[in-house]
MMTF fields as JSON, N, C-alpha, C and O atoms, coordinates in Angstrom:
{
  "mmtfVersion": "1.0.0",
  "mmtfProducer": "UNKNOWN",
  "numBonds": 243,
  "numAtoms": 244,
  "numGroups": 61,
  "numChains": 1,
  "numModels": 1,
  "chainsPerModel": [1],
  "groupsPerChain": [61],
  "chainIdList": ["A"],
  "bondAtomList": [4, 2, 8, 6, 12, 10, 16, 14, 20, 18, 24, 22, 28, 26, 32, 30, 36, 34, 40, 38, 44, 42, 48, 46, 52, 50, 56, 54, 60, 58, 64, 62, 68, 66, 72, 70, 76, 74, 80, 78, 84, 82, 88, 86, 92, 90, 96, 94, 100, 98, 104, 102, 108, 106, 112, 110, 116, 114, 120, 118, 124, 122, 128, 126, 132, 130, 136, 134, 140, 138, 144, 142, 148, 146, 152, 150, 156, 154, 160, 158, 164, 162, 168, 166, 172, 170, 176, 174, 180, 178, 184, 182, 188, 186, 192, 190, 196, 194, 200, 198, 204, 202, 208, 206, 212, 210, 216, 214, 220, 218, 224, 222, 228, 226, 232, 230, 236, 234, 240, 238],
  "bondOrderList": [1, 1, 1, 1, 1, 1, 1, 1, 1, 1, 1, 1, 1, 1, 1, 1, 1, 1, 1, 1, 1, 1, 1, 1, 1, 1, 1, 1, 1, 1, 1, 1, 1, 1, 1, 1, 1, 1, 1, 1, 1, 1, 1, 1, 1, 1, 1, 1, 1, 1, 1, 1, 1, 1, 1, 1, 1, 1, 1, 1],
  "groupList": [{"groupName": "MET", "atomNameList": ["N", "CA", "C", "O"], "elementList": ["N", "C", "C", "O"], "formalChargeList": [0, 0, 0, 0], "bondAtomList": [1, 0, 2, 1, 3, 2], "bondOrderList": [1, 1, 2], "singleLetterCode": "M", "chemCompType": "L-PEPTIDE LINKING"}, {"groupName": "ASP", "atomNameList": ["N", "CA", "C", "O"], "elementList": ["N", "C", "C", "O"], "formalChargeList": [0, 0, 0, 0], "bondAtomList": [1, 0, 2, 1, 3, 2], "bondOrderList": [1, 1, 2], "singleLetterCode": "D", "chemCompType": "L-PEPTIDE LINKING"}, {"groupName": "LYS", "atomNameList": ["N", "CA", "C", "O"], "elementList": ["N", "C", "C", "O"], "formalChargeList": [0, 0, 0, 0], "bondAtomList": [1, 0, 2, 1, 3, 2], "bondOrderList": [1, 1, 2], "singleLetterCode": "K", "chemCompType": "L-PEPTIDE LINKING"}, {"groupName": "ALA", "atomNameList": ["N", "CA", "C", "O"], "elementList": ["N", "C", "C", "O"], "formalChargeList": [0, 0, 0, 0], "bondAtomList": [1, 0, 2, 1, 3, 2], "bondOrderList": [1, 1, 2], "singleLetterCode": "A", "chemCompType": "L-PEPTIDE LINKING"}, {"groupName": "GLU", "atomNameList": ["N", "CA", "C", "O"], "elementList": ["N", "C", "C", "O"], "formalChargeList": [0, 0, 0, 0], "bondAtomList": [1, 0, 2, 1, 3, 2], "bondOrderList": [1, 1, 2], "singleLetterCode": "E", "chemCompType": "L-PEPTIDE LINKING"}, {"groupName": "LEU", "atomNameList": ["N", "CA", "C", "O"], "elementList": ["N", "C", "C", "O"], "formalChargeList": [0, 0, 0, 0], "bondAtomList": [1, 0, 2, 1, 3, 2], "bondOrderList": [1, 1, 2], "singleLetterCode": "L", "chemCompType": "L-PEPTIDE LINKING"}, {"groupName": "VAL", "atomNameList": ["N", "CA", "C", "O"], "elementList": ["N", "C", "C", "O"], "formalChargeList": [0, 0, 0, 0], "bondAtomList": [1, 0, 2, 1, 3, 2], "bondOrderList": [1, 1, 2], "singleLetterCode": "V", "chemCompType": "L-PEPTIDE LINKING"}, {"groupName": "ILE", "atomNameList": ["N", "CA", "C", "O"], "elementList": ["N", "C", "C", "O"], "formalChargeList": [0, 0, 0, 0], "bondAtomList": [1, 0, 2, 1, 3, 2], "bondOrderList": [1, 1, 2], "singleLetterCode": "I", "chemCompType": "L-PEPTIDE LINKING"}, {"groupName": "HIS", "atomNameList": ["N", "CA", "C", "O"], "elementList": ["N", "C", "C", "O"], "formalChargeList": [0, 0, 0, 0], "bondAtomList": [1, 0, 2, 1, 3, 2], "bondOrderList": [1, 1, 2], "singleLetterCode": "H", "chemCompType": "L-PEPTIDE LINKING"}, {"groupName": "ARG", "atomNameList": ["N", "CA", "C", "O"], "elementList": ["N", "C", "C", "O"], "formalChargeList": [0, 0, 0, 0], "bondAtomList": [1, 0, 2, 1, 3, 2], "bondOrderList": [1, 1, 2], "singleLetterCode": "R", "chemCompType": "L-PEPTIDE LINKING"}, {"groupName": "CYS", "atomNameList": ["N", "CA", "C", "O"], "elementList": ["N", "C", "C", "O"], "formalChargeList": [0, 0, 0, 0], "bondAtomList": [1, 0, 2, 1, 3, 2], "bondOrderList": [1, 1, 2], "singleLetterCode": "C", "chemCompType": "L-PEPTIDE LINKING"}, {"groupName": "THR", "atomNameList": ["N", "CA", "C", "O"], "elementList": ["N", "C", "C", "O"], "formalChargeList": [0, 0, 0, 0], "bondAtomList": [1, 0, 2, 1, 3, 2], "bondOrderList": [1, 1, 2], "singleLetterCode": "T", "chemCompType": "L-PEPTIDE LINKING"}, {"groupName": "SER", "atomNameList": ["N", "CA", "C", "O"], "elementList": ["N", "C", "C", "O"], "formalChargeList": [0, 0, 0, 0], "bondAtomList": [1, 0, 2, 1, 3, 2], "bondOrderList": [1, 1, 2], "singleLetterCode": "S", "chemCompType": "L-PEPTIDE LINKING"}, {"groupName": "GLY", "atomNameList": ["N", "CA", "C", "O"], "elementList": ["N", "C", "C", "O"], "formalChargeList": [0, 0, 0, 0], "bondAtomList": [1, 0, 2, 1, 3, 2], "bondOrderList": [1, 1, 2], "singleLetterCode": "G", "chemCompType": "PEPTIDE LINKING"}, {"groupName": "GLN", "atomNameList": ["N", "CA", "C", "O"], "elementList": ["N", "C", "C", "O"], "formalChargeList": [0, 0, 0, 0], "bondAtomList": [1, 0, 2, 1, 3, 2], "bondOrderList": [1, 1, 2], "singleLetterCode": "Q", "chemCompType": "L-PEPTIDE LINKING"}, {"groupName": "PHE", "atomNameList": ["N", "CA", "C", "O"], "elementList": ["N", "C", "C", "O"], "formalChargeList": [0, 0, 0, 0], "bondAtomList": [1, 0, 2, 1, 3, 2], "bondOrderList": [1, 1, 2], "singleLetterCode": "F", "chemCompType": "L-PEPTIDE LINKING"}, {"groupName": "TYR", "atomNameList": ["N", "CA", "C", "O"], "elementList": ["N", "C", "C", "O"], "formalChargeList": [0, 0, 0, 0], "bondAtomList": [1, 0, 2, 1, 3, 2], "bondOrderList": [1, 1, 2], "singleLetterCode": "Y", "chemCompType": "L-PEPTIDE LINKING"}, {"groupName": "PRO", "atomNameList": ["N", "CA", "C", "O"], "elementList": ["N", "C", "C", "O"], "formalChargeList": [0, 0, 0, 0], "bondAtomList": [1, 0, 2, 1, 3, 2], "bondOrderList": [1, 1, 2], "singleLetterCode": "P", "chemCompType": "L-PEPTIDE LINKING"}],
  "groupTypeList": [0, 1, 2, 3, 4, 4, 3, 5, 6, 2, 7, 4, 0, 8, 4, 9, 4, 10, 3, 5, 9, 0, 2, 3, 7, 4, 11, 9, 5, 1, 12, 13, 3, 4, 14, 15, 2, 9, 14, 4, 9, 0, 5, 5, 3, 7, 16, 17, 15, 7, 5, 13, 12, 5, 6, 15, 6, 4, 16, 15, 9],
  "groupIdList": [1, 2, 3, 4, 5, 6, 7, 8, 9, 10, 11, 12, 13, 14, 15, 16, 17, 18, 19, 20, 21, 22, 23, 24, 25, 26, 27, 28, 29, 30, 31, 32, 33, 34, 35, 36, 37, 38, 39, 40, 41, 42, 43, 44, 45, 46, 47, 48, 49, 50, 51, 52, 53, 54, 55, 56, 57, 58, 59, 60, 61],
  "secStructList": [7, 7, 2, 2, 2, 2, 2, 2, 2, 2, 2, 2, 2, 2, 2, 2, 2, 2, 2, 2, 2, 2, 2, 2, 2, 2, 2, 2, 2, 2, 2, 2, 2, 2, 2, 2, 6, 6, 6, 6, 6, 2, 2, 2, 2, 2, 2, 2, 2, 2, 2, 2, 2, 2, 2, 2, 2, 2, 2, 6, 7],
  "xCoordList": [0.794, -0.017, 0.985, 2.114, 0.882, 1.588, 0.689, -0.439, 1.365, 0.906, -0.857, -1.672, -1.157, -2.12, -2.865, -3.549, -3.069, -3.597, -4.583, -5.725, -3.006, -2.617, -3.857, -4.932, -3.297, -4.14, -5.382, -6.143, -5.716, -6.734, -7.892, -8.805, -7.293, -7.929, -8.061, -8.711, -7.112, -7.25, -8.193, -9.328, -8.175, -9.463, -11.117, -12.138, -11.153, -12.209, -12.565, -13.62, -11.208, -11.831, -12.164, -13.082, -11.342, -11.83, -13.338, -14.274, -13.412, -14.974, -16.35, -17.492, -16.123, -16.658, -16.942, -17.969, -15.341, -16.214, -16.716, -17.486, -16.165, -16.8, -18.254, -18.983, -19.117, -20.175, -21.285, -22.289, -19.777, -20.968, -20.953, -21.664, -20.0, -20.15, -21.585, -22.6, -20.864, -22.153, -23.207, -23.729, -23.792, -25.041, -25.547, -26.683, -24.213, -24.524, -24.333, -24.363, -24.193, -24.217, -25.43, -26.024, -26.426, -27.437, -28.622, -29.257, -28.456, -29.224, -29.321, -30.309, -27.995, -27.689, -28.453, -28.866, -28.645, -29.189, -31.004, -31.777, -31.335, -32.789, -33.232, -34.27, -32.488, -32.684, -33.165, -34.179, -31.98, -31.788, -33.471, -34.345, -33.356, -34.798, -36.145, -36.687, -36.295, -36.956, -37.312, -38.472, -36.083, -36.29, -36.562, -37.395, -35.862, -36.254, -37.962, -38.419, -38.645, -40.358, -41.273, -42.479, -40.045, -40.855, -40.806, -41.563, -40.092, -39.668, -40.548, -41.528, -40.627, -41.526, -42.826, -43.46, -43.323, -45.163, -44.769, -45.614, -44.164, -43.992, -43.608, -43.976, -42.969, -42.85, -44.141, -44.107, -44.935, -46.208, -47.483, -48.588, -47.451, -48.356, -48.261, -49.158, -46.955, -47.248, -47.521, -47.417, -47.779, -48.229, -49.802, -50.054, -50.477, -52.033, -51.834, -52.56, -51.161, -51.626, -50.558, -50.908, -49.307, -48.906, -50.208, -50.76, -50.089, -52.272, -53.032, -53.734, -53.383, -54.42, -53.994, -54.555, -53.002, -52.26, -52.909, -54.084, -51.73, -51.392, -53.472, -54.038, -53.944, -55.602, -56.182, -56.61, -56.195, -56.457, -56.076, -56.865, -54.579, -54.123, -54.742, -54.88, -55.579, -55.908, -57.377, -57.969, -57.784, -59.282, -59.416, -60.632, -58.622, -58.713, -57.941, -57.601, -57.895, -56.282, -57.537, -57.413],
  "yCoordList": [-1.168, 0.037, 1.26, 1.019, 2.352, 3.303, 4.208, 3.918, 5.487, 6.78, 7.071, 6.935, 7.363, 7.829, 6.873, 7.076, 5.478, 4.36, 4.802, 5.054, 4.623, 4.452, 5.54, 5.232, 6.957, 7.843, 7.949, 8.606, 7.052, 7.318, 6.565, 6.913, 5.691, 4.769, 4.609, 3.886, 5.655, 6.539, 7.428, 7.086, 8.553, 9.344, 8.627, 9.305, 7.516, 6.986, 5.898, 5.364, 5.933, 5.633, 6.479, 6.511, 7.608, 9.099, 9.185, 9.33, 9.069, 9.732, 8.421, 8.829, 7.635, 6.521, 7.072, 7.105, 7.44, 7.145, 8.622, 8.826, 9.496, 11.057, 10.515, 10.993, 9.876, 10.06, 9.394, 9.682, 8.145, 8.039, 8.497, 8.277, 9.476, 11.0, 11.764, 11.983, 12.056, 12.224, 12.178, 13.102, 10.988, 10.415, 10.628, 10.987, 10.259, 10.24, 11.796, 12.093, 12.543, 13.874, 13.983, 14.086, 14.013, 14.19, 13.357, 13.834, 12.637, 11.324, 12.113, 12.087, 12.71, 13.768, 14.987, 15.504, 15.554, 17.0, 16.613, 17.554, 15.9, 15.489, 15.369, 15.95, 14.462, 13.93, 15.193, 15.498, 15.789, 17.63, 18.358, 18.734, 18.311, 18.649, 18.852, 19.787, 17.402, 16.575, 16.886, 17.0, 17.021, 17.099, 18.779, 19.02, 19.512, 20.82, 21.276, 21.987, 20.854, 20.579, 20.14, 20.329, 19.273, 19.006, 19.75, 19.341, 20.793, 21.824, 22.774, 22.987, 23.186, 24.159, 23.953, 24.841, 23.383, 22.978, 22.459, 22.94, 21.918, 22.561, 24.052, 24.206, 24.947, 25.572, 26.786, 27.891, 26.551, 27.106, 26.348, 26.829, 25.489, 24.668, 25.929, 26.537, 25.897, 26.338, 28.294, 28.97, 28.723, 29.772, 30.158, 31.064, 29.563, 29.486, 29.26, 29.799, 28.717, 28.593, 29.923, 30.1, 30.65, 31.685, 33.074, 33.769, 32.716, 34.407, 33.694, 34.448, 32.195, 31.786, 31.867, 31.684, 32.156, 32.498, 33.902, 34.093, 35.08, 36.314, 36.518, 37.301, 35.887, 36.455, 36.321, 37.272, 35.002, 33.699, 35.53, 36.134, 35.546, 36.809, 37.723, 38.003, 38.781, 39.944, 39.778, 40.475, 39.013, 38.408, 37.944, 37.827, 37.447, 38.068, 38.208, 37.712, 39.16, 40.505, 41.26, 42.318],
  "zCoordList": [0.051, 0.104, -0.217, 0.211, -0.779, -0.734, -0.033, 0.366, 0.099, 1.084, 0.768, 1.68, -0.238, -0.316, -0.038, 0.966, -0.747, -0.551, 1.41, 1.797, 2.101, 3.424, 3.974, 4.489, 3.669, 4.059, 3.943, 4.653, 2.692, 2.332, 3.731, 4.48, 3.482, 4.586, 6.153, 6.907, 6.288, 7.997, 7.434, 7.764, 6.631, 6.914, 6.212, 6.324, 5.665, 5.747, 7.501, 7.845, 8.234, 9.767, 10.259, 11.079, 9.794, 10.82, 10.42, 11.207, 9.054, 8.643, 9.569, 9.78, 9.79, 9.836, 11.868, 12.547, 12.236, 13.696, 14.205, 15.144, 13.452, 13.532, 12.91, 13.779, 12.04, 11.812, 13.711, 14.362, 13.715, 15.409, 16.168, 17.149, 16.03, 17.315, 17.254, 17.914, 15.803, 15.382, 15.8, 16.425, 15.518, 15.802, 17.604, 17.913, 18.839, 20.033, 20.34, 21.534, 19.675, 19.941, 19.807, 20.88, 18.374, 17.819, 19.494, 20.435, 19.223, 20.058, 21.931, 22.664, 22.228, 23.691, 23.83, 24.868, 22.055, 22.048, 21.556, 21.73, 21.243, 21.581, 22.556, 22.872, 23.45, 25.059, 25.845, 26.473, 25.526, 25.645, 25.448, 26.23, 24.343, 23.778, 24.904, 25.494, 24.792, 25.328, 26.87, 27.266, 27.757, 28.572, 29.32, 30.194, 28.856, 28.086, 28.078, 28.972, 27.156, 26.716, 27.865, 28.024, 28.894, 29.912, 31.074, 31.954, 31.358, 32.32, 31.504, 32.219, 30.803, 30.284, 30.451, 29.88, 30.838, 30.802, 32.065, 32.82, 32.605, 34.389, 35.197, 36.362, 34.593, 34.61, 34.145, 34.686, 33.403, 32.688, 33.483, 33.233, 34.188, 34.992, 36.544, 37.128, 36.731, 38.146, 38.136, 39.159, 37.111, 37.095, 37.591, 38.385, 37.163, 37.539, 39.074, 39.909, 39.275, 40.373, 41.655, 42.821, 40.999, 41.53, 41.84, 42.693, 40.247, 40.283, 40.959, 41.633, 41.232, 42.438, 44.179, 45.26, 43.798, 45.365, 45.575, 45.889, 45.297, 45.01, 45.106, 45.869, 44.442, 44.151, 45.444, 46.098, 45.843, 46.853, 48.772, 49.498, 48.635, 49.353, 49.837, 51.028, 47.946, 48.627, 48.982, 49.806, 48.438, 48.789, 49.975, 50.133, 51.358, 52.307, 53.581, 54.655, 52.792, 53.5, 54.011, 54.628]
}
């Protein structure tokens, strides 16, 4: 094998490894996005409780 073929093999191996890494990164990002959406829904669910508490306190003042 000459130097050019050896370099090509190394580049192809590197590309395969990078593709695997990118797939893992995409999976982690998708998982993080799902967690962020869940936290956002929980935060939005708290707002009515906070507003209701303020109204309740003002009503019984």
